[in-house]
N, C-alpha and C positions, 0 to 999 in steps of 0.2 A: 566656723569654721569647718568641720567636720562634714557638715551638708557640702560644701563647695567640693571639698575632696571625692566625696563620693558622685558629684554630679559629674566631675571629670573623667570619673574610671568610668562611669554608666555610656560616654559618648562613644567607647570601644567594647565594653563589655556588659554582661547582663548582671548587675548586683541587686544581691537583696541583704539589707540592714537591718539588723538586730538590736533594738535600742531599749530603753526605758521611757517612762513616762518624766517629762518634762518637769524641771523643779526650780528654775532660772524666773522663767517667765512665766507670771501667774495669768498671763491672756492664753497662753499655749499649753495650758493643763488642760487632760482628758478625764472624763468619767475612767474608774475602775471597768477595766475587763481584763482575763486573764491571759490573752492575746487577740491583739486585733491588729486585720490588716488594713494596711491604709494605701491608697493609691498614690503615685509620685511622680516628678516630671520624667525620671529616670529612674529607673528598677522598679523594686516594691520594697516597704517596708512592714516589718514586721515590731509591733510593740508591744512588750511584754508589760506583766500588771506589776509592776517595781511599785513600792511603796514612793512616794513624791514629797516627802518632808523639805523645809526649808533648807537651804544648803548651807546656811551659816553657823546650824547649829550641826556640829560635828558626829555627835552620838548618832542622832537620828539620820546624818548624811551617811555612814557607815549603815546603816540600815537599807537605806536605797540601793548602795551597791550591793550587799548582801541579796538583797531579795531580786535585784535584778541579775547576778551569776546564777541563781538558783532555777530560773525561770528559762534564762536565755540560753544555757549549757543544753539542758536539751533539746530545745528546737533546732538550735544548731546541730547537734548530733543528728536531727532526723533528716535535713535538707540536703539536699544533693548541690555537690559544687566542685570547681577545680582548682581551688585556693580559700584559704582564710588568712583575712585581715583584720588586726585588730589594732586598737590606739589605744590610750591611755586614761582613759576615764569611761568607769572606774579605774585607780591608780593600780593596781593589779590585774587590769584588762590582758597586759601581752602574756602575763603567764598562763589565764584562763584560756585564750587565744590558741598560743602554741599546745595548750592540753589536749583543745579539740581538732586542731589540727595532728596532731599525734594520732588520736584515736581514729580520725577519719583517713590517715594514710594520705593526706593532701601537703602542698606547701606551704608553706605559713609567713606573710609578711607582718612586719612589726614598724607601722608608723608614731615612732615616740614624739608626741608634745610635751611633755612635760616628764621628766625623770623620778621615778621612784624603786627605792624609798630613799633615794639620796635627796630628792625633795621635802620629804616628812622628815628628817633627819638635819638636815640645814635650815627648815622652815621652823624647828621649834615644837613641832608638832608629835614626834616620836622621838622618846629616847633610845641611844644606843642600849643595846640589851639583846636579849636571845629572839625575840620578835622580829627587831631589826636585820639581825644576820640571819634567819631563817628567809626571811623575805629577799633579801639581799641575793643570797644562793639559790632559790629559785626563778627569778629574775636573772640572773646569769645563765643556768640552764635556759630560760626561755630566749634570750639573746643567741646563746649559741644555736638553738634550732630552728632559727628561723633564716631564709635564704634570701632575705635581704633585710635589715635593719634601715628604716629611712628615718631620718634626724632633720632637724629646722635648722639647723647651724654647723658651722666647723667647729666651734668650740663642743659643741653636743658630740660631734662625730669625734673628737679626740677622748672625751671622756668614757665615750661606748669602746674604744680600741683599749684605754686603760684597762680595763675589766675581763680582756682575755679573748675580744669577739676580734676575727679577723678583718682588718682593713679592708679587703676587697668586698665584703659581704656588708659595707656599710657606706650608704650614700646620702649624700645633701640634698632635699629637696624643700625650700624656703615657702613660708605660704605667700609668699609676694601681695602684690597689691596691684587693684584695676588700674594700668596707665593708658593716659589718655592717648590719642595720635597724634603726631606733632602738628604745630599749627591748630590744634582744638582748644577753644578758651575755656577755664575751668569754671565749673557753674558759678554763678553769682550766690555770695554768702549771704545768708539769712542774718539781716540786722539784729532781728530781738533775739536771735543766739548769740551773735558775737556783743549784745551790749549786757546780755546776762551771764555772761564768762567775763568780758572785761571790765567790766566796773569804770572806773575810776582812776587803776593806776596807768603809768605811762610805759612800764615796762610787762607783759605778763607771760609768765612761764605755765603752762598746763601739764597737767599729767590726768592724760583722759584712758580709762580702762578699767580693769580687775585692781582692787585694794587687797590683794592679797599676801601671803606669808615671804613672798620672794625679793621684797625691795626694802631699801636702806633708807626705812622712813624716819626714823631719829637722825641723822646723818642728815637729810633732805631739810625736815623740819628746823632743825638747829642753824642752818643755813639760810633759811627764808627769814627767820628772826631777825637775824644780823642783816639783813638786807632791805629791811623794812624803810629805814631811809633814805634808800635809794630810789623810793617810788616802786619797787620791784614788786608784786603780786604774784603769788603761786597760787592756780587753781587745780582743784582736783576735781573731776568729772567723771562720777561711776559710783560704783560699789562693792562690797565686798568685806569678807571675814576679816579685816584689819581695818575697816572705816572706822569704827569706836576707837579703836586704840589711838588711830593717828588723829583724830578729832581732839581727844585727852594731852594727847604731845602737844596738838598746835593752839591748845586754850589759850585765850587772851592776845593770841597774834593778830594784829589788825591786816596782816598782809595774807593770810592765808584765808581761803574761802571754800566750803565744799558746795558744788552742784549734782543733782541727779543726773543723771542718762537721758540722754535725749534720745530719740524716736533715729533710728538707724537709718532714715534717709537726711537726719540732719548732721551726721555726721564730717561732712565736707564740712559744712560750715563749722562745728568745733575744731576742726585741725586748723582753717582757717582763722580762728578767732586769735591763738596765742602768737607771739613773737618768737617764740620756743617751745621745743617739747621737751619734758624729762621722759627718761626711760632708766629705770635703775634695777638692777639688780646687787642684792645683798652679796657679802665676800662668802663665799664656801659656797655658791649655788652657780657658779661657773660650769657652764654647760649642761645645767641641771634645767635651766629653763630660760629660755629665747624668746625676749618678748616679739612676738609678728606685727606688734603695732606699728614697728619701726617702719616699713615698708608703706606702709599708707601714710605718715607722715614725712617722707621723701617725696611722695606722689604728689603731698600737697604745697612742696616746694619752702618747708618750713624745718629750719635747723635745728639740731638735736644736743640736748645735755645728756651725755651718759654719765648718769652716776654709778660706777660700775666697775669693776675689776678689770686690768687692761686686758686680760685674757680671754674675754666676751667678746663675741662678735662686732654688738653692738660699740663696745669702745674701741676696737679697732678699726671696723668700718669708718665710724665719725671723723678717726685721726687721719687715715690714710686717703680718703676718699675727699676730707674737708669740708664736710655738709653738718661737722657738729664739736664741740668739745668733750673731754673726757675727764673727770676727776676720781680721787679713790673713793668710794664707798663708807670708810672709815674715818675721813678726814674732812670736816665741814669747812676749816679753813679755805681748804683745796676749792670746793664746791663753791664757797663765797665769791672767791677770785674768778672763778672760771663764768659764774652768773654776772659777777659785775660788769667783766670786761668785755660782754655780750652789752650788757644795758646801756654801757657808755660809748657803743660804738656802732653806730646804725649801720655802716658802709659795710663792716665786717656780717653784722647780722645780713645783710643784703648777699653778701657773697657767699656765705653757707646756705642762705635761701637756694640761691641759683645752683649752688652744688649738689645740693640736694634734689633739686628736679632736674638736673643733669645725671644723676645716679639713679633711680627711679627707674628704666628701662631695664636696667641690670637685673632688676626684680619683679619683672612684669609677671602678672599671676599665670597668664596664659603658658608663658615659656615653661614655667617651674612644674606644671601640672602635665605638661608634656614630658620632664624626665620621670613625672609619675610615672605616667602610662607608659614607656620605655623599659622601665624595670620591669612593670608588671609581666610585660609582653617577654622580657627574658626569661621571669618563672614560670611562663609556660613551657617554657621547652626545657625544664628540669623532669627527669624520670618519675 
């Protein structure tokens, strides 16, 4: 998604991206070089020689972050620019970006994808203590230093404002999804992908994407076990730091399956394979993580089962716009009832699918990126 954001900005502005070496996708890894200039379709990329240990080892992942910062800050300070934009990977990148912008005397834009240290605390990665308090203090400084704080949803905006940030400086720009023009037929689904996901289940619930610390996994697996006799299958497509833990939770459950990531070109087929899609946010992470996969699900015309607190965007929008159901992330019984109701009511599933398709133009990626460009243009006028 970061690449798409950069490309959107690059349609109007000269963009230089300073990034590290990829550690998610083995096929994208590069040989080590202290600084590597790479051509790009829009703008230019400077890739620093950070370590590229696998992201699932948290201690080595921290080395990736620290080596990136050690090399990227001097390079950023040496480059001429009109503004500095930072995202949240590494998790403390916003603090680093604010620091660089202050030293350069330039406006700072902060595009928050996941909010830290809230995410680390809520996900149980970091214990509340001196380190967490210092991190939070520095993060609040970065937030207040920003000319614009750009967030992914209304729930995240509420959370940011609660930290003492001026509401006028916090804007919502959702990731959105590619929406086909009216009258355009969706690409035909790859039946091999469909078979791999659906198996022999009569009703298929899919969770596609990263299996991280944000989800109410215990509640979801508990509910899935109780739905086994209903012909409901829960299929996880993807990987992540919590995959092994989730697999242990699901051990022995005949209606829970795990499938590896498919190539990006197969994502439409993955989305089309489900009767409904799961989007989950554990309690305590309201507004901290905003699952942007929601918009691709809507564009595919599929219902959403939001296992998330009612304050989250995904739960609020699903109910208000009629494209899904919401259930408390701490109440498996409530999740069971919501899913069983869908599994036994084909008409309701169809109506929610139609509502999803009808709502998708509201989150057209092109329109969302236009909002981002307008915010940047506003910052250009700041003396």
